[in-house]
C-alpha positions in Angstrom: 139.5 71.3 -74.5 141.6 72.5 -71.5 139.0 73.1 -68.8 136.0 70.9 -69.7 135.1 70.4 -66.1 133.5 73.9 -66.0 131.0 73.0 -68.7 128.3 71.9 -66.2 124.9 73.0 -65.1 126.0 74.2 -61.6 128.9 76.3 -62.8 126.6 78.1 -65.2 123.9 78.4 -62.5 126.4 79.9 -60.1 127.5 82.5 -62.6 123.9 83.4 -63.4 122.7 83.6 -59.8 125.8 85.1 -58.1 127.2 87.2 -60.9 124.0 88.1 -62.9 125.8 86.6 -65.9 123.4 86.1 -68.8 125.8 84.7 -71.4 128.4 81.9 -71.6 131.0 81.8 -74.3 132.2 78.3 -75.2 135.7 79.0 -76.5 136.7 76.0 -78.6 140.3 76.2 -79.7 141.1 75.3 -83.2 144.9 75.1 -83.7 146.1 75.1 -80.1 147.0 71.9 -78.2 144.0 69.6 -78.1 142.1 71.9 -80.5 139.5 70.9 -83.1 142.0 71.2 -86.0 145.1 70.1 -84.1 144.4 66.5 -83.2 141.7 67.0 -80.7 138.7 64.6 -80.5 136.3 66.4 -82.8 133.2 64.4 -81.6 134.1 65.0 -77.9 134.6 68.7 -78.5 131.3 69.0 -80.3 129.6 67.1 -77.5 131.1 69.6 -75.0 129.7 72.5 -77.1 126.3 70.8 -77.3 126.4 70.2 -73.5 127.2 73.9 -72.9 124.4 75.0 -75.2 122.0 72.7 -73.4 122.9 73.9 -69.8 122.8 77.6 -70.9 119.5 77.2 -72.6 118.0 75.3 -69.6 119.1 78.2 -67.4 117.6 80.9 -69.7 121.0 82.2 -70.8 122.6 83.2 -74.0 125.5 81.1 -75.3 128.2 81.8 -77.8 129.7 79.0 -79.9 133.2 80.3 -80.5 135.5 79.0 -83.3 138.5 80.1 -81.3 141.3 80.7 -83.8 144.5 82.0 -82.4 147.9 80.6 -83.5 146.3 79.7 -86.9 146.1 83.5 -87.4 144.2 83.5 -90.7 140.7 81.9 -90.5 141.0 80.7 -94.1 143.6 78.2 -93.1 140.8 75.8 -91.8 137.9 77.3 -93.6 136.5 74.0 -94.9 136.6 72.5 -91.4 134.9 75.6 -90.0 132.2 75.3 -92.7 131.4 71.7 -91.7 131.6 72.5 -88.0 129.1 75.4 -88.2 126.8 73.5 -90.5 126.7 70.7 -87.9 125.9 73.2 -85.1 123.5 75.4 -87.0 121.6 72.5 -88.5 121.1 71.2 -84.9 120.0 74.5 -83.3 118.9 76.7 -86.2 117.4 80.0 -85.1 117.2 79.4 -81.4 117.4 83.0 -80.3 119.8 82.5 -77.4 122.6 80.9 -79.5 125.2 83.2 -81.1 127.8 82.0 -83.7 131.3 83.5 -83.3 133.1 82.4 -86.4 136.7 83.6 -86.0 138.0 84.6 -82.5 141.2 86.6 -83.1 142.5 86.9 -86.7 146.1 88.1 -86.3 149.5 88.4 -88.0 149.2 89.9 -91.4 145.7 88.7 -92.0 143.8 91.5 -93.8 140.2 92.6 -93.3 139.5 91.5 -96.9 140.7 88.0 -96.1 138.5 87.9 -93.0 135.5 89.2 -95.1 136.0 86.5 -97.7 136.0 83.8 -95.1 133.1 85.3 -93.1 130.8 85.6 -96.1 131.2 81.9 -96.8 130.7 80.8 -93.2 127.8 83.2 -92.6 126.0 81.9 -95.7 126.5 78.3 -94.6 125.1 79.2 -91.1 122.2 81.1 -92.8 121.1 77.9 -94.5 119.9 76.7 -91.1 119.7 79.8 -89.0 118.7 82.7 -91.2 118.1 85.2 -88.3 120.7 84.2 -85.7 123.4 86.7 -84.6 126.8 86.0 -86.1 129.9 87.5 -84.4 132.8 88.4 -86.8 136.4 88.8 -85.6 138.4 91.8 -86.8 142.2 92.1 -87.6 145.0 92.3 -85.1 143.5 90.0 -82.5 140.0 91.6 -82.9 141.1 95.1 -82.3 140.7 96.8 -85.7 137.0 97.5 -85.5 137.7 100.9 -87.1 139.0 99.2 -90.3 135.9 96.9 -90.4 133.6 99.9 -90.0 134.9 101.4 -93.2 133.9 98.3 -95.2 131.4 96.2 -93.3 130.1 92.8 -94.6 126.9 92.9 -96.7 124.9 90.6 -94.5 122.4 91.2 -91.7 122.3 90.4 -88.0 126.1 90.7 -87.5 128.2 91.9 -84.6 131.9 92.8 -84.9 134.2 91.8 -82.1 136.5 94.0 -80.1 138.9 92.4 -77.6 140.8 94.3 -74.9 142.9 93.6 -71.8 142.6 96.7 -69.6 146.2 96.8 -68.3 147.6 96.8 -71.9 144.9 98.4 -74.1 143.9 101.9 -73.3 143.2 105.2 -75.2 144.4 104.0 -78.6 142.0 101.1 -78.7 139.2 103.2 -77.2 139.7 105.6 -80.1 139.3 102.7 -82.6 136.1 101.7 -80.8 134.8 105.3 -81.0 135.6 105.5 -84.8 133.7 102.2 -85.4 130.7 103.5 -83.4 130.7 106.8 -85.2 130.6 104.8 -88.5 127.6 102.8 -87.2 129.3 99.5 -86.7 127.6 97.2 -84.2 130.4 96.2 -81.8 130.4 93.4 -79.2 133.3 92.8 -76.8 133.3 89.0 -77.0 136.5 88.9 -74.9 138.1 91.1 -72.3 140.3 90.9 -69.2 141.4 93.4 -66.6 145.0 92.1 -66.7 147.7 92.5 -69.3 147.1 91.1 -72.8 149.2 88.0 -71.9 146.5 87.1 -69.4 149.1 87.6 -66.7 150.7 90.6 -64.9 148.9 93.3 -63.0 145.1 93.7 -62.4 144.4 97.3 -63.6 141.1 98.3 -62.1 141.5 101.9 -63.0 141.7 101.2 -66.7 138.9 98.6 -66.3 136.6 101.2 -64.8 137.3 103.5 -67.8 136.4 100.7 -70.2 133.3 99.7 -68.4 132.0 103.3 -68.4 132.6 103.5 -72.1 130.9 100.2 -72.8 127.9 100.9 -70.6 127.4 104.4 -72.1 127.2 102.8 -75.5 125.2 99.8 -74.6 127.9 97.4 -75.6 127.8 93.8 -74.2 131.0 92.1 -72.9 132.3 88.6 -72.0 135.0 88.2 -69.4 138.0 85.9 -70.0 138.0 83.4 -68.3 136.3 80.9 -66.0 139.1 78.5 -64.9 141.5 77.9 -62.1 144.5 78.3 -64.4 147.5 79.8 -62.6 147.4 83.1 -64.3 146.1 86.6 -63.4 143.0 86.7 -65.6 141.5 83.4 -64.4 138.5 84.0 -62.2 139.4 81.3 -59.7 142.5 80.7 -57.6 144.6 77.8 -58.8 144.0 76.2 -55.4 140.2 76.2 -56.0 138.9 72.8 -57.0 135.2 73.6 -56.6 133.1 73.6 -59.8 130.2 75.8 -58.5 128.9 77.8 -55.6 132.2 79.6 -55.1 133.0 81.7 -52.1 134.8 85.1 -52.2 138.0 83.4 -51.1 137.8 81.0 -54.1 138.1 83.9 -56.5 141.5 85.2 -57.7 142.2 89.0 -57.3 140.7 89.5 -60.7 137.7 87.5 -59.8 137.2 89.4 -56.6 
């Protein structure tokens, strides 16, 4: 909704060829300004998702369709809309093996794991009507940090990943400990969003903490998606705000985080 210009073939090609990127996450806001459940043009947003899936598929990449809840906190708030959205997407693409369905970005506030599970079972079952084998990514409480809680009571469905989100300058040993607990309990974890700045997306770039995180993720074979590809004037954006190019970026086009 906010940076649709980067959903194009050449942007994705540049990430694939220059960054060895193999996955694009299409973060579609739900309740934020212009979001799917907040007055945004639903058909236009669905078309952007379809375009992104098409370009990624053509380039031999994975692609994540992300129901990007944030200020709506509890995914049950717009569950009926989520059900119809994922039915529309899954009935179009089915079990295409490069498409992953991320059904609740960052549950937060006082949203409990039981509430997330209740929502997730219904949405997963709707997706499974059309995509019985596809990977579904499930958010966890506290902005997708409480993977330890999820690991003590996982959802009784197959082919699931549970998301952990971190921002390296803010989240350190405490969150790494939660990850370790989840892994010890056998939970399949995926970092569907991380940054190397503070959790606000601004502030310092903490490469020391980022290195610690990368070592931990690589040692455990955990995949990760960086936030974000845009020229927004904030520290976590990959591109400088002065950069207007949509592909084939040079080193000077990248922000300090991007570099």
